[in-house]
Backbone as CSV, one residue per row, in Angstrom:
resi,resn,N_x,N_y,N_z,CA_x,CA_y,CA_z,C_x,C_y,C_z
1,MET,-24.544,-51.200,-61.152,-23.753,-51.119,-62.340,-24.023,-49.785,-63.088
2,ALA,-23.017,-49.073,-63.437,-23.111,-47.762,-64.087,-23.745,-47.936,-65.528
3,MET,-24.486,-47.061,-65.897,-25.048,-47.075,-67.216,-24.146,-46.427,-68.221
4,ASP,-23.993,-47.044,-69.397,-23.126,-46.486,-70.416,-23.770,-45.090,-70.801
5,ASN,-22.905,-44.046,-70.998,-23.396,-42.780,-71.355,-24.146,-42.713,-72.675
6,THR,-23.803,-43.566,-73.618,-24.526,-43.551,-74.894,-25.942,-44.107,-74.675
7,LEU,-26.063,-45.127,-73.916,-27.365,-45.637,-73.569,-28.212,-44.657,-72.777
8,GLY,-27.529,-43.932,-71.792,-28.247,-42.931,-71.024,-28.635,-41.790,-71.890
9,ALA,-27.804,-41.373,-72.889,-28.224,-40.354,-73.835,-29.416,-40.777,-74.651
10,ALA,-29.374,-42.016,-75.128,-30.506,-42.502,-75.884,-31.782,-42.517,-75.111
11,ILE,-31.674,-42.899,-73.882,-32.842,-42.795,-73.019,-33.314,-41.401,-72.801
12,ALA,-32.340,-40.447,-72.564,-32.705,-39.063,-72.338,-33.431,-38.484,-73.493
13,VAL,-33.003,-38.770,-74.712,-33.598,-38.086,-75.866,-34.892,-38.763,-76.385
14,THR,-35.030,-40.019,-76.062,-36.213,-40.715,-76.531,-37.274,-40.849,-75.452
15,ARG,-36.936,-41.221,-74.288,-37.968,-41.381,-73.185,-38.408,-40.002,-72.627
16,PHE,-37.472,-39.116,-72.478,-37.762,-37.726,-71.894,-37.953,-36.715,-72.950
17,GLY,-37.564,-36.988,-74.157,-37.727,-36.022,-75.189,-38.778,-36.454,-76.223
18,LEU,-38.593,-35.992,-77.414,-39.570,-36.291,-78.484,-38.972,-37.276,-79.504
19,GLY,-37.859,-37.930,-79.165,-37.208,-38.832,-80.116,-35.815,-38.239,-80.523
20,ALA,-35.012,-39.107,-80.947,-33.618,-38.688,-81.267,-33.566,-37.984,-82.592
21,ARG,-33.019,-36.784,-82.587,-32.742,-36.058,-83.862,-31.326,-36.354,-84.279
22,PRO,-31.003,-36.112,-85.482,-29.650,-36.445,-85.943,-28.574,-35.737,-85.097
23,GLY,-27.704,-36.465,-84.535,-26.610,-35.922,-83.703,-27.009,-35.674,-82.264
24,GLU,-28.222,-35.873,-81.893,-28.618,-35.520,-80.552,-28.126,-36.468,-79.486
25,ILE,-28.082,-37.798,-79.788,-27.631,-38.755,-78.889,-26.139,-38.493,-78.584
26,ALA,-25.329,-38.155,-79.598,-23.938,-37.842,-79.446,-23.803,-36.540,-78.590
27,ALA,-24.645,-35.547,-78.788,-24.568,-34.312,-77.973,-24.895,-34.586,-76.562
28,ALA,-25.776,-35.505,-76.270,-26.236,-35.792,-74.923,-25.383,-36.818,-74.208
29,SER,-24.484,-37.557,-74.960,-23.709,-38.637,-74.314,-22.635,-38.177,-73.320
30,GLY,-22.219,-36.973,-73.427,-21.238,-36.490,-72.427,-21.865,-36.420,-71.046
31,ASP,-23.080,-35.921,-70.950,-23.773,-35.829,-69.663,-25.246,-35.876,-69.947
32,PRO,-25.825,-37.104,-70.009,-27.270,-37.173,-70.333,-28.218,-36.410,-69.399
33,ARG,-27.932,-36.491,-68.116,-28.709,-35.813,-67.118,-28.575,-34.318,-67.249
34,GLY,-27.356,-33.870,-67.478,-27.117,-32.415,-67.719,-27.752,-31.922,-68.976
35,PHE,-27.777,-32.734,-70.027,-28.467,-32.422,-71.236,-29.910,-32.117,-71.042
36,LEU,-30.561,-32.876,-70.178,-31.982,-32.655,-69.876,-32.147,-31.417,-68.948
37,MET,-31.322,-31.334,-67.979,-31.426,-30.198,-66.992,-31.144,-28.851,-67.729
38,ALA,-30.346,-28.864,-68.760,-30.080,-27.592,-69.494,-31.337,-27.085,-70.203
39,GLN,-32.276,-27.971,-70.453,-33.457,-27.570,-71.130,-34.568,-26.933,-70.235
40,ILE,-34.334,-27.031,-68.947,-35.272,-26.434,-67.994,-34.879,-24.931,-67.825
41,ARG,-35.920,-24.122,-67.894,-35.638,-22.721,-67.701,-36.874,-22.025,-67.046
42,ALA,-36.546,-20.980,-66.325,-37.615,-20.284,-65.515,-38.672,-19.676,-66.422
43,SER,-38.330,-19.337,-67.641,-39.277,-18.668,-68.533,-40.297,-19.639,-69.145
44,GLY,-40.105,-20.987,-68.892,-41.018,-21.973,-69.330,-40.657,-22.537,-70.682
45,ALA,-41.635,-23.053,-71.344,-41.458,-23.661,-72.662,-41.584,-22.647,-73.796
46,ASP,-40.987,-23.072,-74.910,-41.111,-22.225,-76.117,-42.545,-22.041,-76.542
47,LEU,-42.831,-20.908,-77.203,-44.160,-20.667,-77.682,-44.246,-21.206,-79.141
48,ALA,-45.368,-21.821,-79.435,-45.507,-22.334,-80.819,-45.615,-21.171,-81.818
49,ASP,-46.363,-20.183,-81.402,-46.583,-19.010,-82.326,-46.443,-17.773,-81.449
50,PRO,-45.220,-17.296,-81.217,-45.065,-16.150,-80.305,-45.744,-14.868,-80.712
51,GLY,-46.153,-14.693,-81.980,-46.793,-13.503,-82.430,-48.298,-13.693,-82.590
52,GLY,-48.813,-14.817,-82.172,-50.191,-15.181,-82.369,-51.144,-14.342,-81.511
53,PRO,-52.381,-14.216,-81.879,-53.370,-13.449,-81.133,-53.575,-14.136,-79.797
54,GLY,-53.770,-13.280,-78.774,-54.015,-13.741,-77.398,-55.538,-14.032,-77.211
55,SER,-55.807,-14.535,-75.955,-57.180,-14.914,-75.677,-58.133,-13.769,-75.757
56,ALA,-57.766,-12.536,-75.344,-58.645,-11.362,-75.381,-59.068,-11.125,-76.823
57,GLN,-58.137,-11.159,-77.710,-58.417,-10.892,-79.133,-59.359,-11.994,-79.667
58,ARG,-58.991,-13.247,-79.426,-59.828,-14.325,-79.882,-61.229,-14.327,-79.283
59,PHE,-61.325,-13.989,-78.054,-62.617,-13.900,-77.366,-63.471,-12.840,-78.065
60,GLY,-62.824,-11.705,-78.370,-63.516,-10.566,-79.039,-64.028,-11.013,-80.441
61,GLU,-63.164,-11.805,-81.143,-63.549,-12.265,-82.430,-64.698,-13.250,-82.324
62,PHE,-64.730,-14.057,-81.260,-65.847,-14.971,-81.112,-67.088,-14.184,-80.729
63,ALA,-66.999,-13.197,-79.919,-68.165,-12.348,-79.550,-68.773,-11.751,-80.878
64,ASP,-67.855,-11.252,-81.731,-68.334,-10.690,-82.981,-69.055,-11.777,-83.825
65,TYR,-68.539,-12.883,-83.855,-69.154,-14.009,-84.563,-70.514,-14.347,-84.037
66,ARG,-70.606,-14.406,-82.715,-71.990,-14.704,-82.152,-72.927,-13.608,-82.503
67,ALA,-72.511,-12.346,-82.417,-73.423,-11.208,-82.666,-73.845,-11.329,-84.147
68,ALA,-72.906,-11.574,-85.077,-73.297,-11.636,-86.487,-74.247,-12.820,-86.729
69,ARG,-73.966,-13.957,-86.005,-74.873,-15.117,-86.166,-76.227,-14.831,-85.618
70,LYS,-76.293,-14.119,-84.516,-77.626,-13.801,-83.889,-78.348,-12.852,-84.815
71,ALA,-77.696,-11.874,-85.413,-78.333,-10.933,-86.335,-78.805,-11.634,-87.587
72,ALA,-77.990,-12.561,-88.111,-78.387,-13.338,-89.333,-79.624,-14.156,-89.037
73,ARG,-79.684,-14.775,-87.855,-80.842,-15.564,-87.489,-82.037,-14.744,-87.336
74,ARG,-81.939,-13.555,-86.745,-83.021,-12.579,-86.662,-83.561,-12.151,-87.988
75,ASP,-82.580,-11.987,-88.921,-82.950,-11.599,-90.255,-83.389,-12.738,-91.181
76,GLY,-83.294,-13.931,-90.638,-83.797,-15.089,-91.418,-82.749,-15.770,-92.298
77,ASP,-81.476,-15.427,-92.113,-80.434,-16.005,-92.941,-79.214,-16.478,-92.094
78,PRO,-79.345,-17.506,-91.350,-78.266,-17.956,-90.452,-76.989,-18.404,-91.228
79,LYS,-77.094,-18.568,-92.509,-75.889,-19.039,-93.257,-75.359,-17.880,-94.138
80,SER,-75.548,-16.655,-93.689,-75.114,-15.512,-94.517,-73.575,-15.486,-94.647
81,ASP,-73.090,-14.778,-95.613,-71.684,-14.679,-95.873,-70.831,-14.182,-94.677
82,PRO,-71.274,-13.105,-93.989,-70.441,-12.675,-92.859,-70.329,-13.729,-91.741
83,VAL,-71.362,-14.437,-91.610,-71.325,-15.556,-90.499,-70.396,-16.615,-90.999
84,LYS,-70.497,-16.995,-92.229,-69.601,-18.025,-92.748,-68.100,-17.623,-92.680
85,MET,-67.915,-16.357,-93.121,-66.543,-15.852,-93.100,-65.916,-15.834,-91.737
86,VAL,-66.644,-15.318,-90.750,-66.092,-15.265,-89.367,-65.911,-16.685,-88.840
87,GLY,-66.890,-17.589,-89.115,-66.713,-18.950,-88.650,-65.512,-19.606,-89.208
88,GLN,-65.225,-19.293,-90.522,-64.081,-19.882,-91.189,-62.801,-19.315,-90.569
89,LEU,-62.816,-18.011,-90.248,-61.695,-17.375,-89.665,-61.323,-18.035,-88.215
90,LEU,-62.410,-18.251,-87.523,-62.147,-18.858,-86.205,-61.623,-20.263,-86.338
91,ARG,-62.195,-21.094,-87.249,-61.672,-22.405,-87.480,-60.265,-22.373,-87.990
92,GLY,-59.955,-21.328,-88.884,-58.644,-21.228,-89.387,-57.634,-20.886,-88.390
93,ASP,-57.964,-20.011,-87.382,-57.038,-19.712,-86.240,-56.808,-20.931,-85.458
94,THR,-57.775,-21.823,-85.249,-57.628,-23.010,-84.447,-56.715,-23.915,-85.171
95,GLY,-56.877,-24.104,-86.519,-56.014,-24.994,-87.275,-54.624,-24.459,-87.293
96,ALA,-54.432,-23.149,-87.411,-53.066,-22.522,-87.411,-52.431,-22.792,-86.066
97,ASP,-53.155,-22.715,-84.962,-52.595,-23.036,-83.640,-52.036,-24.433,-83.582
98,PHE,-52.807,-25.365,-84.116,-52.388,-26.794,-84.076,-51.168,-26.960,-84.897
99,LEU,-51.172,-26.395,-86.143,-50.105,-26.592,-87.026,-48.752,-25.958,-86.447
100,ALA,-48.898,-24.783,-85.789,-47.744,-24.146,-85.216,-47.204,-25.124,-84.079
101,ARG,-48.038,-25.703,-83.310,-47.618,-26.611,-82.256,-46.895,-27.802,-82.815
102,VAL,-47.413,-28.406,-83.920,-46.742,-29.540,-84.580,-45.403,-29.173,-85.136
103,ARG,-45.352,-27.973,-85.784,-44.065,-27.495,-86.306,-43.024,-27.305,-85.146
104,LEU,-43.443,-26.745,-84.068,-42.529,-26.650,-82.978,-42.002,-27.946,-82.457
105,GLY,-42.902,-28.950,-82.323,-42.483,-30.322,-81.925,-41.528,-30.913,-82.872
106,ALA,-41.764,-30.644,-84.153,-40.877,-31.264,-85.189,-39.539,-30.589,-85.303
107,THR,-39.428,-29.350,-84.913,-38.225,-28.595,-85.111,-37.423,-28.209,-83.894
108,THR,-38.007,-28.370,-82.742,-37.337,-27.976,-81.531,-36.054,-28.757,-81.263
109,GLU,-35.101,-28.072,-80.682,-33.889,-28.737,-80.250,-33.946,-29.021,-78.727
110,ALA,-35.048,-28.682,-78.137,-35.328,-28.902,-76.720,-36.449,-29.869,-76.530
111,GLY,-36.295,-31.087,-76.957,-37.398,-32.070,-76.925,-37.954,-32.364,-75.490
112,PHE,-37.115,-32.316,-74.502,-37.589,-32.551,-73.107,-38.467,-31.397,-72.696
113,ARG,-38.046,-30.151,-72.984,-38.870,-28.958,-72.646,-40.203,-29.046,-73.350
114,GLU,-40.217,-29.417,-74.562,-41.501,-29.495,-75.377,-42.394,-30.638,-74.848
115,ARG,-41.739,-31.763,-74.537,-42.555,-32.924,-74.012,-43.153,-32.578,-72.669
116,TRP,-42.419,-31.804,-71.862,-42.942,-31.423,-70.536,-44.142,-30.467,-70.737
117,ALA,-44.048,-29.521,-71.660,-45.152,-28.618,-71.959,-46.349,-29.397,-72.505
118,LEU,-46.133,-30.351,-73.363,-47.240,-31.179,-73.853,-47.894,-31.957,-72.780
119,PHE,-47.100,-32.497,-71.858,-47.649,-33.229,-70.709,-48.632,-32.391,-69.935
120,TRP,-48.228,-31.167,-69.596,-49.060,-30.326,-68.778,-50.206,-29.765,-69.612
121,ALA,-50.040,-29.526,-70.861,-51.165,-29.096,-71.713,-52.227,-30.166,-71.789
122,ASN,-51.750,-31.405,-71.827,-52.684,-32.572,-71.806,-53.383,-32.762,-70.493
123,HIS,-52.624,-32.510,-69.397,-53.198,-32.671,-68.075,-54.274,-31.642,-67.747
124,PHE,-53.972,-30.401,-68.141,-54.965,-29.279,-67.956,-55.628,-29.012,-69.310
125,THR,-56.157,-30.016,-69.861,-56.738,-29.825,-71.236,-58.025,-29.131,-71.253
126,VAL,-58.258,-28.459,-72.341,-59.625,-27.909,-72.656,-60.008,-28.551,-73.995
127,SER,-61.271,-28.866,-74.127,-61.727,-29.530,-75.269,-62.057,-28.526,-76.420
128,ALA,-61.791,-28.882,-77.630,-62.136,-28.077,-78.759,-63.563,-28.457,-79.315
129,SER,-64.347,-29.155,-78.535,-65.626,-29.575,-79.016,-66.642,-28.394,-79.049
130,LYS,-66.415,-27.360,-78.245,-67.269,-26.168,-78.225,-66.438,-25.130,-79.032
131,ILE,-67.080,-24.464,-79.924,-66.332,-23.537,-80.826,-65.691,-22.386,-79.983
132,ALA,-66.389,-21.944,-78.955,-65.867,-20.840,-78.057,-64.546,-21.289,-77.458
133,THR,-64.452,-22.524,-76.935,-63.326,-23.078,-76.397,-62.247,-23.396,-77.412
134,ALA,-62.697,-23.898,-78.549,-61.725,-24.265,-79.556,-60.865,-23.024,-80.021
135,THR,-61.472,-21.845,-80.093,-60.776,-20.691,-80.487,-59.759,-20.224,-79.452
136,LEU,-59.835,-20.723,-78.224,-58.944,-20.311,-77.144,-57.936,-21.352,-76.755
137,VAL,-57.863,-22.504,-77.431,-56.947,-23.595,-77.056,-55.503,-23.138,-77.316
138,GLY,-55.170,-22.529,-78.430,-53.797,-22.061,-78.608,-53.409,-20.997,-77.601
139,PRO,-54.193,-19.923,-77.480,-53.823,-18.904,-76.421,-53.782,-19.537,-75.011
140,PHE,-54.646,-20.455,-74.688,-54.614,-21.116,-73.339,-53.245,-21.757,-73.104
141,GLU,-52.778,-22.518,-74.111,-51.452,-23.214,-73.961,-50.370,-22.131,-73.846
142,ALA,-50.409,-21.095,-74.681,-49.398,-20.052,-74.706,-49.419,-19.133,-73.449
143,GLU,-50.562,-18.956,-72.851,-50.665,-17.939,-71.705,-50.656,-18.630,-70.390
144,ALA,-51.344,-19.833,-70.321,-51.490,-20.472,-68.981,-50.570,-21.637,-68.765
145,ILE,-50.173,-22.400,-69.782,-49.423,-23.615,-69.610,-47.888,-23.337,-69.841
146,ARG,-47.517,-22.969,-70.979,-46.084,-22.876,-71.339,-45.304,-21.952,-70.487
147,PRO,-45.758,-20.798,-70.086,-44.893,-19.965,-69.197,-44.648,-20.514,-67.786
148,HIS,-45.473,-21.475,-67.391,-45.460,-21.884,-66.038,-45.006,-23.397,-65.807
149,VAL,-44.619,-24.094,-66.943,-44.315,-25.537,-66.811,-43.139,-25.838,-65.912
150,PHE,-42.191,-24.942,-65.705,-41.109,-25.288,-64.812,-41.111,-24.451,-63.539
151,GLY,-42.127,-23.782,-63.268,-42.271,-22.977,-62.042,-43.049,-23.703,-60.952
152,PRO,-43.427,-23.058,-59.955,-44.203,-23.687,-58.881,-45.527,-24.213,-59.461
153,PHE,-45.912,-25.389,-58.968,-47.201,-26.014,-59.460,-48.382,-25.154,-59.190
154,ALA,-48.365,-24.449,-58.044,-49.428,-23.558,-57.727,-49.725,-22.483,-58.821
155,ASP,-48.629,-21.967,-59.335,-48.680,-20.960,-60.400,-49.432,-21.556,-61.639
156,LEU,-48.957,-22.776,-62.000,-49.511,-23.474,-63.197,-51.030,-23.739,-62.939
157,LEU,-51.328,-24.207,-61.771,-52.693,-24.534,-61.455,-53.593,-23.333,-61.507
158,ILE,-53.153,-22.237,-60.932,-53.974,-20.971,-60.902,-54.144,-20.453,-62.308
159,ALA,-52.994,-20.404,-63.069,-53.030,-19.876,-64.394,-53.959,-20.713,-65.261
160,SER,-53.956,-21.969,-65.198,-54.814,-22.833,-66.063,-56.237,-22.860,-65.638
161,SER,-56.478,-22.826,-64.310,-57.874,-22.940,-63.884,-58.622,-21.611,-63.912
162,SER,-57.936,-20.491,-64.035,-58.536,-19.214,-64.128,-58.518,-18.616,-65.513
163,HIS,-57.916,-19.320,-66.487,-57.875,-18.837,-67.855,-59.310,-18.937,-68.496
164,PRO,-59.653,-17.961,-69.346,-60.956,-17.969,-69.972,-61.272,-19.291,-70.685
165,ALA,-60.312,-19.884,-71.322,-60.591,-21.170,-71.989,-61.067,-22.240,-71.048
166,MET,-60.468,-22.324,-69.863,-60.815,-23.369,-68.872,-62.241,-23.013,-68.321
167,LEU,-62.451,-21.676,-68.037,-63.719,-21.258,-67.515,-64.835,-21.600,-68.472
168,LEU,-64.592,-21.351,-69.809,-65.629,-21.688,-70.752,-65.841,-23.229,-70.869
169,TYR,-64.723,-23.918,-70.885,-64.763,-25.367,-71.066,-65.543,-26.006,-69.907
170,LEU,-65.358,-25.529,-68.715,-66.017,-26.111,-67.517,-67.374,-25.424,-67.218
171,ASP,-67.828,-24.533,-68.156,-69.027,-23.789,-67.936,-69.020,-22.924,-66.708
172,GLN,-67.840,-22.552,-66.269,-67.745,-21.702,-65.049,-67.988,-20.250,-65.386
173,ALA,-68.016,-19.864,-66.646,-68.358,-18.475,-67.004,-69.792,-18.128,-66.654
174,ARG,-70.650,-19.182,-66.572,-72.084,-18.989,-66.251,-72.389,-19.438,-64.834
175,SER,-71.445,-20.009,-64.182,-71.704,-20.541,-62.804,-71.571,-19.461,-61.733
176,PHE,-72.227,-19.603,-60.691,-72.110,-18.641,-59.570,-72.344,-19.382,-58.313
177,GLY,-71.624,-18.845,-57.232,-71.676,-19.412,-55.887,-72.658,-18.643,-55.053
178,PRO,-72.903,-19.055,-53.803,-73.876,-18.409,-52.968,-73.532,-17.001,-52.595
179,ASP,-72.311,-16.602,-52.640,-71.892,-15.242,-52.356,-71.687,-14.349,-53.506
180,SER,-71.888,-14.834,-54.678,-71.661,-14.039,-55.899,-72.832,-13.082,-56.138
181,PRO,-72.565,-11.977,-56.826,-73.604,-11.049,-57.121,-74.798,-11.682,-57.924
182,ALA,-74.432,-12.645,-58.772,-75.493,-13.249,-59.587,-76.416,-14.094,-58.730
183,ALA,-75.975,-14.558,-57.615,-76.862,-15.416,-56.748,-77.902,-14.583,-56.042
184,ALA,-77.724,-13.266,-55.980,-78.624,-12.395,-55.261,-79.941,-12.253,-55.990
185,PHE,-79.987,-12.530,-57.328,-81.200,-12.365,-58.132,-82.189,-13.540,-57.921
C-alpha cells in the first residue's frame, strides 16, 4: 500500500530531520524522498561557526595556557591572573562552540543534513573531560566530521582518527609503536 505523501513528509522531517519547522511538511509533501536527497551535498554539512578558530590556533592557545600555568606554579602562584584569564578564554571558546552548534540546529533549513552530521559527530566523539580535548571539540567537528559526512566513509574515518582532538582524547599523542623514533630510546 502506498504511503500518503503528507505522512511521508512528516516522517522525513521528524524521523530523519530535527523535527518539523513551520511549513516544512508542506514543502516536503511533494516528494519526501527528494526533499531529503536534496540536502545531501558533496561539501558536507554546514559549519556551526564558519569563522571560528581552527585546531592549530586552539592548540597554540592551550600550549600558551600550559606554559603560563607551569610558570605560575614555579613562581608559587598557580591561580595567578594570566592563568585564570587564559583558562576562562579556553572555556569560553568551548562554550561558544556548543552555543553555535545549538543555534545551527535550531535555525537550519536542512534538518536531515544536520542530523546526519550530529550522528557522525556522536559516533566519532571526543570527550570534553580533558581541557586539552575540550578546546578542540568544535574544530574537530568542523574540520574532521562536517566536511566528510556525505563522502566516502574511509575519508571520514581517516579525518576523524588522525585529527589532533582524537589523538589527544585517546592519548595517542604520547603513544608510540615499535618502529617509531620514540621507541628507539
